[in-house]
LUMNURO-447811 format. One record per atom (N, C-alpha, C): x, y, z; residue in one letter. Coordinates in steps of 0.1 Angstrom, whole numbers, padded with zeros to 4 digits, always signed. Each point is the difference from the previous one (the first is absolute). Example, Ala and Ser with C-alpha at 12.3 -4.5 7.8 and 13.67 -1.06 7.14 Angstrom:
<pts>
+0132-0057+0078A-0009+0012+0000A+0009+0012+0000A-0004+0011-0007S+0009+0011+0000S-0008+0011+0008S
</pts>
This chain:
<pts>
+0404+1178+0853X+0003+0010-0009X-0015+0007-0003X-0005+0012+0000X-0010+0004-0005X-0005+0001-0013X-0012+0000-0003X-0004+0003-0015X+0004+0010-0007X+0003+0014+0007X+0006+0010-0009X+0015-0002-0002X+0005-0008+0006X+0015-0002+0001X+0003-0010-0011X-0012-0011-0003X+0002-0009-0010X-0004+0007-0011X-0009+0011-0002X-0002+0006-0012X+0013+0006-0005X+0006+0006+0009X+0011+0010-0004X+0011-0009-0004X+0005-0012+0006X+0006-0008-0007X-0001-0009-0014X-0012-0001-0002X-0004-0005-0013X-0001+0009-0009X-0001+0014-0001X-0004+0008-0010X+0014+0000-0007X+0010+0002+0002X+0010+0001-0009X+0002-0013-0008X-0003-0012+0006X+0001-0011-0008X-0010+0000-0011X-0012+0005+0003X-0010-0003-0009X+0003+0011-0010X+0003+0012+0002X+0005+0011-0012X+0010-0006-0008X+0009-0009+0005X+0011-0007-0009X-0005-0010-0009X-0010-0008+0005X-0006-0008-0008X-0007+0005-0011X-0008+0012+0002X-0007+0004-0009X+0008+0010-0012X+0013+0001+0006X+0007+0008-0012X+0005-0011-0008X+0006-0012+0004X+0005-0009-0007X-0008-0009-0012X-0015-0001+0007X-0010-0004-0010X-0002+0013-0012X-0002+0012+0006X+0001+0009-0011X+0010+0002-0013X+0012-0005+0006X+0010+0001-0010X+0002-0016-0010X-0006-0009+0006X-0004-0013-0006X-0009+0002-0012X-0011+0005+0005X-0010+0004-0012X+0004+0005-0009X+0008+0014+0001X+0005+0009-0008X+0009-0011-0010X+0007-0007+0002X+0013-0006-0006X-0011-0014-0009X-0009-0002+0008X-0007-0011-0011X-0008+0008-0010X-0005+0011+0002X-0006+0008-0010X+0008+0003-0013X+0013+0006+0005X+0009+0002-0010X+0006-0013-0008X+0002-0011+0005X+0004-0010-0004X-0014-0005-0010X-0010+0000+0004X-0013-0002-0008X+0000+0007-0013X+0002+0014+0003X+0002+0009-0010X+0009-0002-0012X+0011-0003+0005X+0010+0000-0010X-0003-0014-0008X-0005-0013+0007X-0003-0010-0009X-0011+0003-0011X-0010+0007+0005X-0009+0003-0011X+0002+0008-0011X+0012+0009+0002X+0005+0011-0011X+0008-0011-0009X+0006-0010+0002X+0008-0009-0005X-0006-0005-0016X+0004+0001-0011X-0004-0005-0011X+0011-0014-0006X-0007-0005-0011X+0011-0007-0006X+0006+0005-0015X+0014-0004-0001X+0004+0007-0014X+0001-0011-0010X-0005+0005-0012X+0001-0012-0008X+0008+0007-0013X+0009-0010-0005X+0009+0002-0010X-0004-0004-0013X+0002+0010-0012X-0004-0005-0012X+0014+0006-0006X+0006-0010-0008X+0014-0001-0007X-0002+0010-0014X+0009+0006-0006X+0000+0007-0011X+0012-0005-0009X-0005-0010-0007X+0011-0006-0009X-0007-0005-0011X+0011-0005-0013X-0003-0005-0010X-0011+0009-0008X+0001+0016+0000X-0011+0006-0005X-0015-0005+0006X-0001-0004+0012X-0015-0007+0006X+0004+0005+0015X-0016+0000+0008X+0000+0001+0012X-0003-0014+0004X+0008-0006+0010X-0003-0014+0002X+0001-0001+0015X-0004-0015+0004X+0002-0003+0015X+0015-0002+0006X+0008-0005-0009X+0012-0004+0003X+0010+0006-0008X+0014+0006+0005X+0008+0005-0011X+0006-0012-0012X+0002+0004-0011X+0002-0008-0010X-0010-0006-0006X-0011-0002+0005X-0012-0007-0006X-0008+0009-0012X-0008-0004-0006X-0008+0006-0010X-0013-0002+0004X-0009+0009+0001X-0013-0003+0004X-0012+0006-0012X-0010-0004+0001X-0009+0005-0011X-0005+0015+0006X-0002+0010-0011X-0002+0013+0006X-0016+0004-0005X-0005+0006+0009X+0001+0006+0012X+0003-0010+0012X+0010+0002+0007X+0003-0006+0012X-0007+0002+0010X-0008-0008+0008X-0012+0006+0011X+0007-0007+0013X-0001+0010+0011X-0001-0003+0014X-0010+0002+0006X-0008-0007+0013X-0007+0005+0009X+0006+0003+0013X-0003+0010+0006X+0005+0003+0011X-0010+0006+0011X+0002+0002+0012X-0009+0007+0009X+0004+0013+0002X-0011+0009+0005X+0000+0013+0003X+0013+0002+0009X+0008+0009+0000X+0010+0003+0009X+0015-0008-0003X-0002-0008-0012X+0010-0006-0003X+0009+0006-0010X+0015-0004-0002X+0009+0007-0009X+0002-0006-0011X+0001+0003-0013X+0009-0005-0010X+0013+0005-0004X+0011-0007+0001X+0014+0002-0007X+0002-0005-0011X+0004+0009-0009X+0002-0005-0014X+0017+0001-0002X+0004-0014-0002X+0017+0000+0003X+0004-0003-0015X+0013+0007+0002X+0010-0007-0015X+0002-0011+0000X-0002-0009-0011X+0001-0013-0005X+0010+0000-0012X+0002+0014-0006X+0007-0004-0013X+0009+0015-0001X+0015-0001-0002X+0006+0009+0000X+0003+0008-0014X+0001+0011+0001X+0003+0011-0014X-0012-0001-0008X-0011-0001+0001X-0012+0003-0008X-0010+0011+0006X-0003+0008-0008X-0010+0011+0004X-0013-0003+0002X-0005+0002+0012X-0014-0004+0003X-0007+0012+0009X-0013-0001+0002X-0006+0011+0008X-0011-0008+0009X-0005+0005+0012X-0013-0007+0006X-0008+0012+0000X-0011-0001-0010X-0009+0013+0001X-0014-0005+0002X-0008+0008+0009X-0014-0001+0002X-0006+0005-0012X-0011-0007-0005X-0009+0004-0011X-0014+0002+0004X-0007+0008-0006X-0013+0000+0004X-0012-0007-0006X-0009-0002+0006X-0012-0011-0006X+0005-0012-0001X-0001-0008-0014X+0007-0013-0002X+0011+0001-0003X+0009+0010+0002X+0013+0000-0007X+0001+0008-0013X-0010+0007-0004X+0002+0008-0013X+0007+0011+0004X+0000+0010+0010X+0005+0013+0000X+0013-0002+0010X+0011-0001-0005X+0012+0000+0007X+0009+0014-0003X+0008+0009+0010X-0002-0008+0011X-0018+0007+0006X-0001-0005+0013X-0011+0006+0006X+0004+0013+0012X-0009+0009-0003X+0003+0012+0007X-0001-0002+0015X+0010+0004+0006X+0000-0002+0015X+0002-0016+0004X+0004-0010-0010X+0004-0015+0003X+0016-0001+0003X+0003-0012+0005X+0012-0004+0002X+0007+0000-0013X+0015+0003-0002X+0007+0000-0011X+0014+0001+0005X+0006-0014-0004X+0015+0001+0003X+0008+0008-0008X-0003+0004-0011X+0009+0008-0011X+0007-0009-0005X+0009+0005-0011X+0009-0009-0009X+0011-0005+0007X+0001-0011+0002X+0010-0005+0010X+0010-0010-0008X+0011-0006+0001X+0008-0008-0008X+0009-0004+0014X-0005-0014+0003X+0008-0008+0010X+0002+0008+0016X-0011+0003+0002X+0000+0007+0012X+0005-0004+0014X+0008+0005+0009X+0004-0007+0014X-0010-0005+0007X-0004-0009+0004X-0010-0005+0011X-0013+0001-0004X-0004+0001-0016X-0012-0003-0003X-0006+0012-0008X-0010-0002-0009X-0006+0012-0007X-0011+0009+0012X-0009-0006+0007X-0010+0007+0005X-0004-0008+0013X-0004+0007+0010X-0010-0006+0012X-0011+0010+0001X-0012-0008-0001X-0013+0007+0000X-0007-0007+0010X-0007+0008+0010X-0008-0003+0012X-0013+0000-0008X-0011-0007+0006X-0013+0000-0007X-0011+0000+0013X-0003+0011+0006X-0007+0001+0011X-0016-0003-0003X-0006+0002-0013X-0011-0001-0001X-0003-0010-0011X-0014-0006-0001X-0005-0011-0007X-0002+0005-0013X+0004-0011-0012X-0002+0008-0014X+0007-0008-0008X+0001+0004-0013X+0006-0008-0013X+0009+0012-0006X+0014-0005+0001X+0011+0011-0005X+0005-0007-0013X+0001+0008-0011X+0007-0006-0009X+0011+0007-0004X+0011-0007-0005X+0013+0008-0001X+0007-0008-0014X+0009+0008-0006X+0009-0007-0011X+0014+0006+0002X+0010-0003-0010X+0011+0005-0002X-0002+0009-0014X+0005+0012+0002X+0000+0010-0008X+0008+0000-0013X+0011-0009+0000X+0006-0004-0011X-0004-0009-0008X-0007-0011+0006X-0005-0013-0007X-0015-0001-0004X-0006+0014+0003X-0016-0001+0000X-0007-0010+0007X-0012-0004-0008X-0009-0009+0003X+0006-0015+0001X+0010-0002-0006X+0009-0013+0000X+0004-0003+0014X+0002+0010+0008X+0005-0002+0014X-0011+0003+0008X-0010-0005+0005X-0010+0006+0010X-0002-0007+0012X-0004+0006+0013X-0004-0006+0013X-0014+0003+0005X-0005-0006+0010X-0012+0005+0004X+0003-0003+0016X-0003+0009+0011X-0002-0003+0012X-0012+0000+0005X-0006-0008+0004X-0014-0002+0008X+0003+0000+0013X-0008+0011+0008X-0001+0004+0015X-0012-0004+0004X-0001-0011+0008X-0012-0003+0007X+0002-0012+0010X-0011-0002+0005X-0002-0015+0012X+0006-0014-0011X+0009-0006+0006X+0001-0013-0004X-0005-0011+0006X-0009+0002+0010X-0007-0008+0008X-0009-0010-0010X-0003-0011+0002X-0009-0008-0006X-0012-0005+0007X-0012+0000-0002X-0011-0003+0005X+0001-0017+0005X-0002-0001+0014X-0002-0012+0004X-0013-0009-0003X+0005-0014-0006X-0010-0006-0007X-0009-0008+0015X-0013+0000-0003X-0008-0008+0011X+0005-0013+0003X-0001-0006+0011X+0004-0013+0005X-0008-0010-0007X-0011+0001+0001X-0013-0010-0005X-0005+0009-0011X+0004-0002-0015X-0011+0006-0012X-0011-0007+0001X-0012+0007-0003X-0013-0002+0000X-0001-0008-0015X-0007-0011+0002X-0001-0007-0019X-0012+0007-0006X+0006+0001-0013X-0010+0010-0008X-0005-0010-0009X-0016+0001+0000X-0008-0009-0008X+0003+0002-0012X+0001-0014-0009X+0001+0002-0015X-0010+0005-0007X+0002+0010-0007X-0013+0007-0011X-0004-0010-0011X-0014+0001-0002X-0007-0010-0008X+0001+0006-0012X+0007-0008-0014X+0000+0006-0013X-0012+0001-0004X-0002+0008-0009X-0009+0005-0006X+0001+0000-0016X-0006-0006-0007X+0002+0001-0015X-0005+0013-0005X+0009+0005-0007X-0003+0015-0008X+0004-0003-0013X-0012+0007-0008X+0002+0001-0015X+0011+0010-0003X+0009-0005-0010X+0012+0008-0004X-0009+0012-0008X+0008+0012+0000X-0006+0010-0007X+0006+0000-0013X-0011+0003-0011X+0006+0003-0014X+0008+0012-0004X+0014-0002-0004X+0006+0013-0002X-0003+0005-0013X-0003+0016+0000X+0001+0004-0013X+0012+0006-0002X+0005-0002-0011X+0010+0007-0005X-0003+0016-0004X+0011+0007+0003X-0001+0011+0000X+0009+0007-0013X-0006+0005-0010X+0009+0004-0012X+0011+0010+0005X+0011-0002-0005X+0012+0012+0003X+0004+0003-0015X+0006+0014+0003X+0003+0006-0011X+0017-0001-0001X+0005-0002-0011X+0014-0001-0004X+0004+0014+0006X+0012+0001+0005X+0008+0010+0005X+0006+0007-0013X-0001+0012-0001X+0007+0007-0010X+0015+0005+0001X+0008-0004-0007X+0015+0001+0001X+0002+0014+0000X+0008+0004+0007X+0006+0014+0001X+0016-0001-0001X+0003+0009-0011X+0015+0003-0001X+0005+0006+0008X+0013-0006+0007X+0008+0007+0008X+0011+0004-0006X+0004+0013+0003X+0014+0007-0007X+0011-0003+0008X+0011-0005-0006X+0010-0003+0005X+0007+0007+0009X+0004+0000+0012X+0003+0011+0008X+0015+0005-0006X+0003+0014+0004X+0011+0004-0001X+0013-0004+0008X+0010-0003-0003X+0012-0006+0007X+0005+0014+0006X+0002-0005+0014X+0005+0012+0007X+0013+0001+0002X+0004+0013-0002X+0014+0002+0000X+0007+0004+0014X-0008+0001+0011X+0001+0003+0014X-0002-0011+0010X-0006+0003+0009X+0000-0011+0013X-0007-0013-0004X-0005-0003-0010X-0008-0011-0003X+0009-0008-0009X+0010-0005+0006X+0013-0004-0008X-0003-0016-0004X-0012-0008+0007X-0001-0012-0005X-0012-0002-0007X-0008+0012-0004X-0011+0002-0012X-0009-0008+0006X-0006-0001+0013X-0013-0007+0004X-0010+0008+0004X+0002+0014-0006X-0011+0008+0005X-0001+0009+0010X+0009-0002+0010X+0000+0006+0011X+0013+0001+0007X+0004+0008+0008X+0013+0001+0009X-0004-0003+0013X+0010-0010+0002X-0003-0005+0015X+0016-0007+0003X-0001-0010+0010X+0012-0008+0003X+0004-0004-0009X-0004-0006-0008X+0003-0010-0012X+0011+0012-0010X-0006+0011+0000X+0009+0006-0010X+0014+0005+0009X+0001+0003+0014X+0010+0002+0008X+0012-0012+0001X-0007-0013+0000X+0007-0013-0001X+0007-0002-0013X-0007+0003-0011X+0007+0001-0013X+0011+0010-0002X-0001+0012+0004X+0010+0009+0003X+0013-0005+0005X-0004-0005+0012X+0011-0008+0009X+0009-0012-0008X-0011-0007-0003X+0008-0015-0007X+0009+0007-0014X-0005+0012-0007X+0007+0003-0012X+0012+0006+0007X+0002+0008+0012X+0008+0006+0003X+0012-0011+0006X-0005-0012+0002X+0011-0010+0006X+0003-0009-0012X-0005+0003-0013X+0003-0008-0010X-0005-0013-0001X-0013-0001+0006X-0007-0011+0000X-0012+0000-0012X-0004-0011-0005X-0010+0000-0010X-0012+0005+0005X-0012+0011-0007X-0009+0004+0004X-0011-0004-0007X-0013-0005+0005X-0007-0005-0005X-0012+0012-0005X-0003+0001-0010X-0010+0012-0005X-0013-0004-0008X-0011+0007+0006X-0013-0007-0005X-0003+0006-0015X-0003-0010-0009X+0001+0009-0013X-0015+0007-0001X+0000+0013-0008X-0010+0010-0001X-0006-0003-0012X-0011-0006+0002X-0007-0005-0013X+0007-0006-0010X-0002+0008-0013X+0005-0004-0010X+0015+0003-0003X+0003+0010+0009X+0015+0005+0001X+0010-0006+0009X+0013+0001-0003X+0008-0006+0009X+0006+0011+0008X+0001-0007+0016X+0003+0010+0009X+0014+0005-0002X+0005+0014+0000X+0009+0004+0000X+0010-0004+0007X+0014-0004-0002X+0009-0003+0011X+0003+0013+0011X+0004-0004+0013X+0004+0010+0009X+0013+0005-0006X+0003+0014+0000X+0012+0004-0004X+0001+0004-0016X-0014-0006-0007X+0002+0004-0015X-0005+0015-0005X+0004+0004-0011X-0006+0013-0001X-0014+0001-0002X-0004+0010+0003X-0017+0005+0001X-0002+0012-0002X-0014+0007-0002X-0003+0010-0003X+0005+0009+0010X-0001-0002+0012X+0003+0005+0012X+0014-0001+0006X+0010-0006-0009X+0016-0002+0003X+0001-0014+0003X+0008-0006+0008X+0002-0014+0005X-0012-0005+0005X-0005-0010-0001X-0011-0007+0005X+0007-0005+0016X-0010+0007+0011X+0003-0005+0012X+0011+0011+0007X+0003+0011-0010X+0008+0010+0008X-0010+0012+0007X-0003-0006+0012X-0014+0011+0005X+0008+0013+0006X+0013-0002+0004X+0006+0013+0006X+0006+0009-0008X+0000-0004-0016X+0006+0009-0010X+0013+0000+0003X+0011-0007+0004X+0013-0001+0001X+0007-0005-0011X-0007-0005-0012X+0006-0009-0007X+0006-0015+0001X-0006-0001+0012X+0005-0018+0004X-0016-0005+0005X+0002-0014-0001X-0010-0007+0007X+0003-0009+0012X+0001+0002+0009X+0008-0005+0015X-0010+0001+0009X+0003-0002+0014X-0005-0004+0013X-0007+0015+0002X+0005+0010-0004X-0004+0011+0002X-0017+0001-0005X-0001-0004-0015X-0012+0001-0004X-0010-0010+0006X+0005-0013+0006X-0010-0004+0008X-0007+0007+0012X+0009+0007+0006X-0002+0009+0013X-0012+0008-0007X+0004+0007-0010X-0014+0011-0004X-0010-0008-0003X+0002-0012-0009X-0015-0005+0000X-0009-0005+0013X+0011-0003+0009X-0006-0004+0017X-0007+0012+0002X+0007+0012+0000X-0008+0011+0006X-0010+0004-0008X-0003-0003-0012X-0009+0002-0009X-0013-0009+0001X+0002-0013+0004X-0009-0009+0003X-0004+0002+0015X+0005+0005+0010X-0003+0004+0011X-0008+0012+0002X+0000+0009-0012X-0007+0013+0000X+0006+0010+0007X+0014+0000+0000X+0008+0008+0010X+0006+0011-0013X+0003+0012+0005X+0009+0006-0011X+0014-0003+0000X+0006+0001-0013X+0014-0005+0000X+0009+0012+0001X+0007+0000+0008X+0012+0009+0002X+0009+0000-0010X+0004+0014-0004X+0018+0000-0006X-0002+0000-0016X-0012+0001-0007X+0000-0006-0014X+0001+0015-0007X+0010-0003-0009X+0004+0013-0008X-0013+0005-0006X+0001+0013-0004X-0011+0011-0007X-0003-0007-0011X-0013-0005-0003X-0007-0004-0011X+0000-0013-0001X+0005-0009+0009X-0003-0013+0004X-0012-0006+0003X-0005-0008-0007X-0014-0001+0005X-0001-0011+0011X+0011-0008+0004X-0002-0012+0007X-0009-0010-0001X-0005-0007+0010X-0009-0013-0005X-0011+0005-0005X
</pts>
């Protein structure tokens, strides 16, 4: 067989081998890319009015977890029939909600969980439940979880030689006695501060819900005064009647919730001040 005939016979075989090699290389790149994009999902349970590592447990707040960039956190329901949110806060947790941050909204026993959030970038993210405030908080720290490798043979460190040093003589600094300042007793609120602790927050929402369910409500004393009971007469009508319908019920808790979240309250009658 001549050399030109041999080349003509081998040419199709070489072309087929090159095509198969190209397909295998593309498949390897695709598989490698999928593996690189995969992340880990971490679960945080929402139960017992706390965020915790397992359902039914009670963890100290804020509950903190460490994840890698590209991982996902899933907040799952561990308690039925209780109003909660998963809301990102700015800074150290003082500003809630954070503009543009993640927020599950107000949910009661949601099917399949409260929120699933991906964290592609490193950083520290604070969040809390808007119903229970700072008593129900959490922190997600996104960064490398790798630990440095210790040296196989540590170098001995010479012991320092102790040197006697004379103790300095302390000079007392005269202090002036603080001047007592009289504080006026706060005015009892007839509106959304139903537990008289000086602010409208999730505790007032909870107090209104407990009152609606005919359960005892713990109210903070207002200085020398006694906190007026929810539903009692007040200068503005019934204490806790935030929607001015002559009743104190779950609708008033919803109005307090809107006011606490900084949202306009729809459907209030003319002249009703709301929260």
